[in-house]
LOSE-329155 format. One record per residue (C-alpha): residue in three letters; x, y, z. Coordinates in steps of 0.5 Angstrom, whole numbers, padded with zeros to 4 digits, always signed. Layout:
# residues N
ALAXYZ ...
END
This chain:
# residues 275
MET-0068+0035-0081 THR-0062+0031-0082 ASP-0055+0034-0081 ARG-0052+0030-0087 ALA-0053+0035-0092 ALA-0048+0039-0090 GLU-0043+0033-0090 VAL-0044+0031-0097 ARG-0043+0036-0103 SER-0050+0036-0106 LYS-0053+0041-0110 PRO-0061+0042-0110 GLN-0061+0040-0118 ASP-0057+0034-0116 LEU-0061+0032-0110 LEU-0068+0034-0115 LEU-0065+0029-0121 ALA-0063+0024-0115 LEU-0071+0024-0113 GLY-0073+0024-0120 GLY-0069+0018-0122 ALA-0071+0014-0116 LEU-0078+0016-0115 ILE-0082+0021-0120 LEU-0079+0017-0127 ASP-0084+0012-0128 SER-0088+0012-0122 HIS-0091+0019-0122 GLU-0093+0021-0129 GLU-0097+0027-0127 PRO-0094+0033-0126 LEU-0093+0034-0118 PRO-0094+0040-0114 THR-0089+0045-0112 LYS-0089+0043-0104 VAL-0087+0036-0107 PHE-0081+0039-0108 LEU-0081+0044-0102 ASP-0082+0039-0097 VAL-0077+0034-0100 LEU-0071+0039-0101 GLY-0073+0042-0095 SER-0071+0037-0090 LEU-0065+0037-0093 GLY-0063+0044-0091 VAL-0065+0047-0097 SER-0069+0054-0098 ASP-0075+0055-0101 ASP-0072+0061-0105 ALA-0067+0056-0108 THR-0072+0050-0109 ARG-0076+0054-0114 SER-0070+0058-0116 VAL-0068+0051-0120 LEU-0075+0048-0121 THR-0075+0054-0125 ARG-0068+0054-0128 LEU-0070+0046-0131 THR-0076+0048-0133 GLU-0072+0053-0138 ARG-0067+0048-0140 SER-0073+0044-0142 LEU-0073+0038-0136 LEU-0079+0040-0134 THR-0085+0042-0135 ARG-0089+0047-0131 HIS-0097+0048-0130 GLN-0101+0053-0126 ASP-0107+0051-0123 GLY-0110+0057-0120 ARG-0105+0058-0114 VAL-0102+0052-0115 ALA-0096+0050-0119 ARG-0094+0044-0121 TYR-0088+0040-0124 GLY-0086+0035-0129 LEU-0082+0031-0133 THR-0080+0032-0140 GLU-0079+0027-0146 THR-0072+0030-0145 SER-0071+0029-0138 ARG-0074+0022-0138 ARG-0068+0020-0144 VAL-0063+0023-0139 LEU-0066+0020-0132 ARG-0067+0013-0135 GLU-0059+0013-0138 GLY-0057+0015-0131 ARG-0061+0010-0128 GLU-0057+0004-0132 ARG-0051+0007-0128 VAL-0054+0008-0122 LEU-0057+0000-0122 ALA-0051-0003-0126 ALA-0048-0009-0122 GLU-0041-0007-0123 PRO-0041+0000-0125 PHE-0033+0001-0123 HIS-0031-0005-0127 GLN-0028-0003-0134 VAL-0027-0009-0138 SER-0025-0006-0144 SER-0017-0005-0146 GLU-0019+0001-0151 TRP-0019+0008-0150 THR-0024+0013-0153 LEU-0021+0020-0155 LEU-0025+0026-0156 SER-0023+0033-0159 PHE-0028+0039-0159 SER-0027+0046-0161 LEU-0033+0052-0159 PRO-0033+0060-0158 GLU-0031+0062-0151 THR-0039+0066-0152 GLN-0042+0059-0151 ARG-0040+0058-0144 ASP-0046+0055-0142 VAL-0046+0050-0148 ARG-0039+0049-0146 ASN-0041+0047-0139 ARG-0046+0042-0140 LEU-0041+0039-0145 ARG-0035+0038-0140 SER-0040+0036-0135 ARG-0043+0031-0140 LEU-0036+0029-0142 THR-0035+0028-0134 TRP-0041+0023-0133 ALA-0038+0019-0139 GLY-0031+0018-0136 PHE-0027+0023-0139 GLY-0021+0027-0136 CYS-0018+0033-0140 LEU-0011+0031-0142 ARG-0010+0039-0144 ASP-0015+0044-0146 GLY-0020+0042-0152 LEU-0017+0034-0152 TRP-0021+0028-0147 ILE-0020+0022-0145 ALA-0023+0016-0143 PRO-0023+0008-0141 GLY-0026+0003-0145 ARG-0031+0004-0152 VAL-0036+0011-0151 ASP-0042+0012-0154 LEU-0042+0019-0156 ASP-0048+0021-0159 SER-0050+0023-0152 ILE-0045+0028-0152 THR-0045+0031-0159 THR-0053+0032-0157 VAL-0051+0037-0152 GLY-0048+0042-0156 ALA-0052+0041-0162 GLU-0056+0047-0162 ALA-0048+0051-0161 GLY-0046+0054-0167 GLY-0039+0053-0168 LEU-0038+0047-0164 GLN-0034+0042-0167 ILE-0033+0035-0165 ASP-0028+0029-0166 GLY-0027+0023-0163 PHE-0024+0016-0165 VAL-0023+0010-0161 ALA-0015+0007-0160 SER-0012+0002-0157 PRO-0004+0004-0154 ALA+0002+0003-0159 ALA+0007-0001-0155 GLY+0011+0003-0150 THR+0006+0008-0149 ASP+0006+0010-0142 VAL-0001+0010-0141 ALA+0000+0011-0133 ARG+0003+0018-0135 PHE-0003+0019-0139 VAL-0008+0017-0133 ARG-0005+0021-0128 ARG-0005+0027-0132 ALA-0013+0026-0134 TRP-0015+0024-0128 ASP-0013+0025-0119 LEU-0013+0019-0116 ASP-0012+0021-0110 ALA-0018+0025-0110 LEU-0022+0020-0113 ARG-0020+0015-0107 ARG-0022+0021-0103 GLU-0029+0021-0105 HIS-0030+0014-0104 GLU-0027+0014-0097 ASP-0032+0020-0096 PHE-0038+0015-0099 LEU-0036+0010-0094 ARG-0035+0015-0088 ARG-0043+0017-0089 TRP-0046+0011-0091 ASP-0043+0004-0088 ARG-0045+0005-0081 PRO-0052+0003-0078 LEU-0059+0008-0081 PRO-0061+0012-0076 ARG-0068+0010-0073 ASP-0071+0017-0072 GLU-0069+0020-0079 ASP-0073+0021-0085 PRO-0072+0016-0090 LEU-0075+0019-0095 ALA-0069+0025-0094 LEU-0064+0020-0093 PHE-0066+0016-0099 THR-0065+0022-0104 LEU-0059+0024-0100 LEU-0056+0016-0101 GLY-0058+0018-0109 ALA-0055+0024-0110 HIS-0048+0022-0106 TRP-0048+0016-0111 ILE-0049+0019-0117 ARG-0044+0025-0115 LEU-0039+0018-0114 LEU-0041+0016-0121 ARG-0040+0022-0124 LEU-0033+0023-0122 ASP-0030+0016-0122 PRO-0029+0014-0130 VAL-0028+0007-0129 LEU-0021+0006-0130 PRO-0018-0001-0131 ASP-0015-0004-0125 ARG-0009-0005-0127 HIS-0008+0003-0126 LEU-0011+0003-0119 GLY-0008+0001-0113 ALA-0010-0006-0109 ASP-0014-0004-0104 TRP-0018+0001-0109 PRO-0024+0002-0105 ALA-0029+0002-0110 ARG-0032-0005-0110 ARG-0034-0004-0102 SER-0038+0003-0104 THR-0042-0001-0109 ALA-0043-0007-0104 VAL-0045-0001-0099 TYR-0050+0003-0103 ARG-0054-0003-0106 THR-0054-0005-0097 VAL-0057+0002-0096 PHE-0061+0003-0102 ALA-0065-0004-0100 ALA-0065-0002-0093 LEU-0069+0005-0095 GLU-0073+0004-0101 VAL-0079+0001-0099 ARG-0080+0006-0093 ALA-0078+0012-0098 GLN-0083+0010-0103 ALA-0088+0010-0099 ALA-0087+0016-0095 PHE-0086+0020-0102 ALA-0093+0017-0104 ASP-0096+0020-0097 LEU-0093+0027-0100 VAL-0095+0026-0106 ARG-0103+0024-0104 ASP-0103+0030-0098 ALA-0100+0035-0103 ARG-0105+0033-0108 ALA-0111+0033-0103 ARG-0109+0040-0101 ARG-0110+0044-0108 
END
């Protein structure tokens, strides 16, 4: 078992989504036995009960399908989860995921009844993934021109949801740096990059499971992508660590990918053979 699970704050759901995007999407179209997920997350210190719980939760959210063959349950991706994972993979594999080229900003305002807490939480999660920071309650800002279609889709089923968004350039004399400091904690963001570098910018242990490491690397990288809004360089220090994080991720990904794919294929084959 790898000891990195305790040091990287990855929830079971994040580990499953990282696994889905890197090793299941477009590679394993047929639903996979529960044992596959239990074995991968178990190697990262996640209990069987916790894994089964998140599988059930993702099924209830229409991100997984569940099939029962006798005593064996199998889970597969849905069209919704495939779309979400493909969107995420574009950013995961982007050459410069932290480089902002636009001088524009996207502003978004939404209101939602307090009774819609689940939708509110999912909406805020999607806003964070899209690079938004909260200026004040109900008013969010993101660098660049953000496509709002995927954000509005999250709350489409919620009654009473109102979303307004527009793209603008700062007026002359606007203290953009003040807005940046209000919407994002840059010191905390720097620490996230430094944590990533501390964990992965070193030789990989030879005796650890490549599939477990690959899954953990993916979940940690997605966490970093989710937290970093991709701010313009002028609002960051000259020694901002994002480009180094990207280089380290690419190096470790390349070192683990082939071995992790082989290990996962073996795991899937063995689990199916036991049906």
